[in-house]
C-alpha positions as CSV (number, residue, x, y, z in Angstrom):
1,I,93.3,128.0,115.6
2,R,96.7,129.6,115.3
3,P,98.1,131.2,118.5
4,E,98.0,134.6,116.9
5,G,94.3,134.2,116.0
6,C,93.5,132.9,119.5
7,A,95.4,135.9,121.1
8,T,93.5,138.3,118.9
9,I,90.1,136.8,119.9
10,L,90.9,136.5,123.6
11,W,92.9,139.6,124.3
12,R,92.5,141.6,121.1
13,D,96.3,141.5,120.9
14,A,98.1,139.2,118.4
15,S,101.4,139.9,120.2
16,K,100.2,137.6,123.0
17,A,100.6,134.6,120.7
18,E,103.1,132.9,123.1
19,Q,100.6,133.1,126.0
20,A,97.9,131.8,123.7
21,A,100.1,128.9,122.6
22,A,100.7,127.9,126.2
23,T,97.0,128.3,127.0
24,L,96.1,126.1,124.1
25,G,98.7,123.5,125.1
26,L,100.7,124.1,121.9
27,T,104.1,124.0,123.6
28,S,106.7,121.4,122.9
29,E,106.7,120.5,126.6
30,T,102.9,119.9,126.7
31,L,102.8,118.0,123.4
32,S,105.6,115.8,124.7
33,K,103.9,115.1,128.0
34,L,100.7,114.1,126.2
35,G,102.7,111.7,123.9
36,L,101.7,113.6,120.8
37,V,105.2,114.1,119.6
38,D,108.0,111.5,119.4
39,E,110.8,113.9,120.2
40,V,111.4,117.6,120.7
41,I,114.2,119.0,118.5
42,H,115.8,122.0,120.2
43,E,116.6,125.0,118.0
44,P,119.9,126.9,117.9
45,L,120.0,130.1,120.0
46,G,117.9,132.7,118.1
47,G,115.9,130.2,116.0
48,A,116.5,127.5,113.4
49,H,117.1,130.0,110.7
50,R,120.2,131.3,112.5
51,D,122.1,128.1,112.0
52,L,120.8,126.0,109.1
53,A,123.6,123.4,109.3
54,M,123.0,122.8,113.0
55,T,119.3,122.6,112.4
56,Y,119.7,120.2,109.5
57,R,122.0,117.9,111.7
58,A,119.5,117.9,114.6
59,V,116.6,117.0,112.4
60,Q,118.7,114.3,110.6
61,M,119.7,112.8,113.9
62,A,116.2,112.8,115.3
63,L,114.8,111.2,112.1
64,T,117.5,108.5,112.0
65,K,117.0,107.7,115.7
66,N,113.1,107.6,115.5
67,L,112.8,105.9,112.1
68,A,115.5,103.2,112.4
69,P,113.5,100.9,114.7
70,L,110.5,101.1,112.3
71,L,112.6,99.8,109.4
72,E,112.8,96.5,111.1
73,L,109.0,96.1,111.3
74,G,106.7,94.5,108.8
75,P,103.8,96.3,107.2
76,E,101.2,94.8,109.5
77,E,103.2,95.8,112.6
78,L,103.7,99.3,111.3
79,V,99.9,99.7,110.7
80,D,99.1,98.3,114.1
81,L,101.6,100.6,115.9
82,R,100.2,103.6,114.0
83,Y,96.6,102.6,114.7
84,K,97.4,102.3,118.5
85,K,99.3,105.6,118.5
86,Y,96.5,107.6,117.0
87,R,93.7,105.8,118.9
88,A,95.5,106.8,122.1
89,M,95.6,110.5,121.2
90,G,92.9,112.4,123.1
91,R,92.4,109.6,125.6
92,I,93.2,110.7,129.1
93,Q,95.3,107.9,130.7
94,R,96.7,109.9,133.6
95,E,96.5,113.5,134.7
96,V,99.1,115.7,133.0
97,K,100.1,118.9,134.7
98,V,100.2,121.6,132.0
């Protein structure tokens, strides 16, 4: 569910979407701690739409950094890594403070 929908259901107030996102664990910090994202790309002050060039460079650098090691792997290794990554999602390996 989208945070706005969750906020509307829980508090009858869609403006509490940020609180709902935190409650649902949909924050970059939580997703990173859980290993569900490879990297958090920080936005320019005011949001990504405020500085498209900076946003583009940040995304480009993150993609280059995260994809470069994968280019050196063969198809079987890539499939195995992907399989292990997605099998680990949802499995509690250690307690994460949210």
